[in-house]
Structure formats: structure tokens, C-alpha cells
C-alpha positions in Angstrom: -10.1 -1.2 -35.7 -12.5 0.6 -33.4 -15.4 -0.8 -32.1 -18.5 1.5 -30.8 -21.4 0.6 -28.5 -24.3 2.1 -29.0 -27.2 3.0 -26.7 -29.0 0.5 -28.3 -26.2 -2.4 -28.6 -25.3 -1.1 -24.4 -29.3 -1.8 -23.6 -28.6 -5.5 -24.9 -25.5 -5.8 -23.2 -27.4 -4.7 -19.9 -30.1 -7.2 -20.4 -27.9 -9.9 -20.9 -25.7 -9.2 -17.8 -29.0 -9.4 -15.7 -30.0 -12.3 -17.3 -27.0 -14.4 -17.2 -26.6 -12.9 -13.8 -29.9 -14.0 -12.6 -28.2 -17.8 -13.5 -26.0 -17.9 -10.4 -29.3 -17.8 -8.3 -31.2 -20.6 -9.9 -28.0 -22.6 -10.5 -27.5 -22.4 -6.8 -31.5 -23.8 -6.9 -30.7 -26.6 -9.5 -27.6 -27.8 -8.4 -28.9 -29.6 -4.9 -31.0 -31.8 -7.0 -28.9 -32.8 -10.2 -25.2 -32.6 -10.8 -23.2 -30.0 -12.5 -22.6 -32.0 -15.6 -26.4 -33.1 -15.8 -27.1 -29.8 -15.2 -25.4 -28.6 -18.3 -26.8 -31.2 -20.3 -29.8 -30.6 -19.5 -29.7 -26.6 -20.2 -28.6 -27.8 -23.7 -30.5 -30.5 -24.6 -33.6 -27.8 -23.8 -31.9 -24.6 -25.2 -31.4 -26.9 -28.6 -34.9 -28.1 -28.6 -36.6 -24.4 -28.1 -34.1 -22.9 -30.6 -34.3 -25.5 -33.1 -38.1 -26.1 -33.1 -38.2 -21.8 -33.1 -35.5 -21.1 -35.6 -34.6 -23.8 -38.0 -36.4 -24.2 -41.3 -35.4 -26.8 -44.4 -33.8 -24.3 -46.0 -30.9 -24.0 -43.8 -29.5 -27.3 -43.4 -27.6 -27.1 -46.9 -25.8 -24.7 -45.2 -24.9 -26.2 -41.9 -24.0 -29.0 -43.9 -21.4 -27.0 -45.7 -20.2 -25.4 -42.6 -19.7 -28.6 -39.7 -16.8 -27.8 -39.1 -17.0 -23.8 -37.9 -20.2 -24.5 -36.2 -18.7 -27.5 -34.2 -15.7 -25.3 -33.2 -18.2 -22.2 -32.7 -20.1 -24.6 -30.3 -17.2 -26.5 -28.9 -15.3 -23.0 -27.7 -18.4 -21.3 -27.3 -20.4 -23.7 -25.1 -19.4 -27.2 -24.4 -15.9 -26.9 -23.3 -16.1 -23.7 -21.2 -19.4 -25.2 -19.5 -17.6 -28.4 -18.5 -14.2 -26.6 -17.8 -16.2 -24.3 -14.9 -18.3 -27.1 -13.8 -15.1 -29.2 -13.2 -13.5 -26.3 -11.8 -17.0 -25.5 -9.4 -16.2 -29.3 -7.9 -13.1 -27.7 -6.3 -12.8 -23.8 -5.8 -15.4 -21.2 -4.7 -17.7 -19.5 -7.2 -15.6 -16.3 -5.9 -12.7 -17.5 -7.5 -14.4 -18.5 -11.0 -15.8 -15.5 -10.7 -12.5 -13.4 -11.0 -11.3 -16.0 -14.0 -14.3 -15.3 -15.9 -13.8 -12.2 -15.7 -10.4 -12.5 -17.4 -12.7 -13.3 -20.8 -12.4 -9.0 -21.5 -8.4 -9.8 -21.1 -8.3 -13.0 -23.9 -10.9 -11.2 -26.1 -7.7 -8.1 -26.4 -5.2 -10.1 -26.9 -6.8 -12.6 -29.5 -8.5 -9.7 -31.5 -5.0 -7.6 -31.8 -3.5 -11.0 -33.4 -5.9 -12.6 -35.2 -8.6 -9.4 -36.7 -5.5 -6.7 -36.9 -7.8 -5.0 -34.1 -6.3 -1.4 -33.0 -4.4 -1.6 -29.5 -5.9 1.1 -27.3 -4.6 2.0 -24.1 -7.5 3.0 -22.5 -9.2 -0.7 -23.2 -6.0 -2.2 -21.5 -6.6 -0.5 -18.4 -10.4 -0.1 -18.9 -10.2 -4.4 -18.7 -7.3 -4.4 -15.8 -9.4 -2.0 -13.4 -12.6 -3.6 -14.3 -10.3 -6.9 -13.1 -9.6 -5.4 -10.4 -12.8 -4.3 -9.3 -13.9 -7.8 -9.6 -11.5 -9.2 -7.0 -12.4 -6.4 -5.1 -16.0 -7.4 -5.1 -15.5 -11.2 -4.3 -13.2 -10.5 -1.9 -9.7 -11.6 -2.1 -9.8 -13.3 1.5 -12.2 -16.1 -0.2 -10.5 -16.9 -3.4 -9.0 -20.2 -3.4 -5.3 -21.0 -5.2 -6.2 -25.2 -6.7 -4.0 -25.1 -9.4 -5.5 -27.6 -12.0 -8.9 -26.4 -11.2 -7.9 -23.0 -11.7 -6.1 -23.8 -14.8 -9.0 -25.9 -16.8 -11.6 -22.5 -15.6 -8.8 -20.3 -16.9 -8.7 -22.1 -20.3 -12.7 -21.8 -20.4 -12.1 -18.1 -20.1 -9.7 -17.9 -23.0 -12.0 -20.3 -25.4 -15.0 -17.7 -24.8 -12.0 -15.3 -26.2 -10.8 -17.7 -28.9 -14.7 -18.5 -29.6 -16.0 -14.5 -29.8 -13.2 -13.7 -32.6 -13.7 -16.7 -34.3 -17.4 -15.9 -34.7 -16.8 -12.0 -35.3 -14.7 -13.4 -38.4 -16.3 -16.3 -39.9 -20.5 -15.6 -40.5 -22.3 -18.9 -41.5 -25.3 -18.3 -40.8 -27.6 -15.0 -39.0 -28.0 -15.1 -34.8 -31.1 -17.0 -34.6 -30.1 -20.2 -36.5 -26.8 -19.7 -36.0 -27.5 -20.0 -31.8 -29.5 -22.7 -32.8 -26.7 -24.8 -34.6 -24.0 -24.5 -32.7 -26.5 -24.8 -29.0 -27.2 -28.4 -30.9 -23.8 -29.1 -32.0 -22.8 -28.7 -28.2 -25.2 -30.8 -26.8 -23.8 -33.5 -28.8 -20.2 -32.5 -28.0 -21.0 -32.6 -24.1 -23.4 -36.1 -24.2 -20.2 -38.5 -23.4 -19.6 -36.9 -20.4 -22.7 -38.0 -18.7 -20.6 -41.6 -18.7 -19.1 -39.9 -15.4 -22.3 -38.8 -14.2 -26.2 -40.2 -14.4 -28.7 -37.8 -14.2 -31.0 -38.1 -11.1 -33.7 -35.3 -10.7 -36.7 -35.5 -8.7 -39.5 -34.0 -11.2 -42.0 -33.6 -7.9 -39.4 -30.3 -7.0 -40.7 -27.7 -8.5 -38.2 -25.1 -7.6 -35.5 -27.1 -9.0 -37.0 -28.1 -12.6 -38.4 -24.7 -12.7 -34.8 -23.6 -12.1 -33.4 -26.3 -14.7 -36.0 -24.8 -17.2 -35.0 -21.2 -16.4 -31.7 -21.6 -16.9 -32.3 -23.9 -20.5 -34.9 -22.0 -22.0 -33.2 -17.8 -21.2 -30.1 -18.2 -19.8 -28.6 -20.8 -22.6 -30.9 -20.9 -25.1 -32.4 -17.1 -26.0 -30.2 -15.3 -24.5 -27.4 -16.8 -27.1 -28.9 -14.9 -29.7 -28.6 -11.2 -28.6 -25.2 -12.5 -27.9 -24.2 -13.5 -31.1 -25.6 -10.0 -32.4 -23.3 -8.2 -30.3 -20.5 -10.2 -31.1 -21.3 -9.3 -34.9 -22.4 -6.0 -34.5 -19.7 -4.7 -32.0 -16.9 -7.3 -31.7 -15.1 -9.6 -29.1 -13.2 -7.1 -26.6 -17.0 -4.8 -26.2 -19.1 -7.9 -25.5 -16.6 -10.0 -23.2 -17.1 -7.3 -21.1 -20.3 -9.1 -20.2 -18.4 -11.4 -18.2 -17.8 -8.4 -15.4 -20.9 -7.0 -15.4 -22.5 -10.6 -14.9 -21.6 -10.6 -11.3 -23.2 -7.3 -10.1 -26.6 -8.5 -11.5 -25.9 -11.6 -9.9 -25.3 -9.9 -6.2 -28.8 -7.8 -6.9 -30.5 -10.9 -7.8 -29.4 -12.8 -4.8 -30.1 -9.9 -2.5 -33.2 -9.8 -3.7 -34.6 -13.5 -4.3 -31.8 -14.8 -1.3 -31.6 -12.3 0.9 -28.1 -12.3 0.1 -26.4 -9.3 2.2 -24.3 -6.8 -0.1 -21.3 -4.8 1.7 -19.6 -1.9 1.5 -16.8 -3.8 0.0 -19.3 -5.2 -2.7 -20.4 -1.7 -3.5 -17.3 -0.5 -4.3 -15.3 -3.6 -6.3 -19.0 -3.1 -8.3 -17.9 0.9 -8.7 -14.4 -0.4 -10.3 -16.4 -2.5 -12.8 -18.5 0.3 -13.8 -15.4 2.8 -14.7 -13.5 -0.1 -16.0 -16.6 -1.4 -18.1 -16.7 2.6 -19.4 -12.9 3.3 -19.9 -12.6 0.2 -22.3 -15.8 0.9 -24.2 -16.4 5.1 -24.1 -13.0 7.0 -24.8 -11.5 6.7 -27.7 -13.7 4.6 -30.1 -15.8 5.4 -33.2 -18.6 4.6 -34.9 -17.6 3.0 -38.1 -18.5 -0.4 -37.5 -21.1 -0.3 -35.5 -23.2 2.2 -38.2 -21.8 -0.1 -41.6 -23.3 -3.7 -39.4 -26.2 -5.3 -41.5 -26.5 -7.3 -38.1 
């Protein structure tokens, strides 16, 4: 089973990468005024309200009721648990280390797609993912990596869960992308709420940079962005969709340069080139057009 990525899907991939890349900048701003778990919860609440009001209607509830297990499983594995894993790991390891671990998501998606979806093994995909991860290591700088075993394993669990959830979403279709993004976001909000017992929400509502950053993260990066994300998973499959994890840091670098005046080095550019080459190798060589052309999404 091969996955062809059309120009339309490439446009969505690049747009989502740019959107999620900007999240790093806004998280840096928001995290100065609110704790990591509180930030995750606020993002989920805002996203749930926006998506719920926009896309959920009375006629959807019967389908939702019959598919609660699928909805909560995807909400847990694709949103709540990975968000918590990375939020916890962020307390003990730096962003560079987490970027590397998150960049391994395509490898998990590759393995799980072979095991559970019967995808055909393609050497170019494995090489492309490997080259992309090497480029990511060069991009962040190996000297900046931190090796704290438990947080790293927890972040790795988060990346693995992303791979599991994409395979599960591809295999089981409950609702269309808009409704699915809404109900899984609500499910994730319910699942993450007990963790607030470990961290109370405290925020200065008059700090417009922090409040604005939280709303941007909730409405766009956590809310509306999940609609094209779910669409991509169904249209081009888990492996091709998962390359977002490798492209996001590149856009994070660009946004940080524009808004935070952070330096871009030659090493970072070299890493970017390897990441892009790995992504192209994973998705352009040897794939056919069958699946996406037959997709109804």
C-alpha cells in the first residue's frame, strides 16, 4: 500500500508545519506566565469550545455515542497523553532534546503502518526518515542534547503515541475531519483535566502578550490546525503525515528569527537541508497516485 502526496497535500503539510512551528515562539511567551500543564489545558479548552461551536450539531450525537471508545482512544493517544508526556519532559530536558525525540514520530508511524496496516516496506522511506532524523540532530546541535533517561523515555512515549494514533485514525473512520477534530479535542480536555490537581491555573489576564499567545495556541495551533491534520492522515496515510514532526522545527527556527531575533547558523541550515532531503526521499521516490486519487476526503 503506497501513499502519493499530491501538490495539494504538500501545501497542507507546509502550511501545518508553519503553523505548528510558530507554536514554539508563542509557547516561549506563554510559559512565562502559566505552568506547562495549565497551558496544555487552556489550549485544549479553547480549541474544544471553538471546534465544538463551529462543527458539532445535534445529528452528530448518535454517531458520537456509538463510537466513544474510538473517540477517547484517539483523544488520548493523539492529544492528551502526548501533550502531557512532552509537558512533563520539558521540566527536565531542553527543547532541542524534545525536538529530536518528536522528530522520531515518522519512524514509529513507519513501523506501526507496516505491522497494523499492511503497508509495503520501502527502503527509500526508511532511509529518508533516518536522514531526516540525522538532519534534525545536526539542526539542534548534538552538544545541546540532554540525556536524562526518564524524561527522554516519556517524550519517546509521546512520539510513539503519535504514531499509534495516526495508524488508528487511518484505519477507523468515525466522523468527518471537522467533527472528529472537535470530539477528540473535547475528549482530550476531559482526560487531561485531572492533572490540574498537580498544578493550579494562575494567569495575569492583563498581560496581553501571554493571554494573546494562549489564545493563538488554542484557536489555531491546537484547534483549527487539527482539521487539515485529520484530513491528511486519511488522505495520504500515517507515514507521509508524520513528516510534519521533522519539518516543524525548521519553521520554528524561522519564526524565532522573525519575532525573537534568534540567530540562524550555518549548522542549522545544513541540518535543514538534510531534513528536507529526507522528507523528499520519504515521499517522492517510488510512490504511486492510487490512494490519494481514490480518497473521498
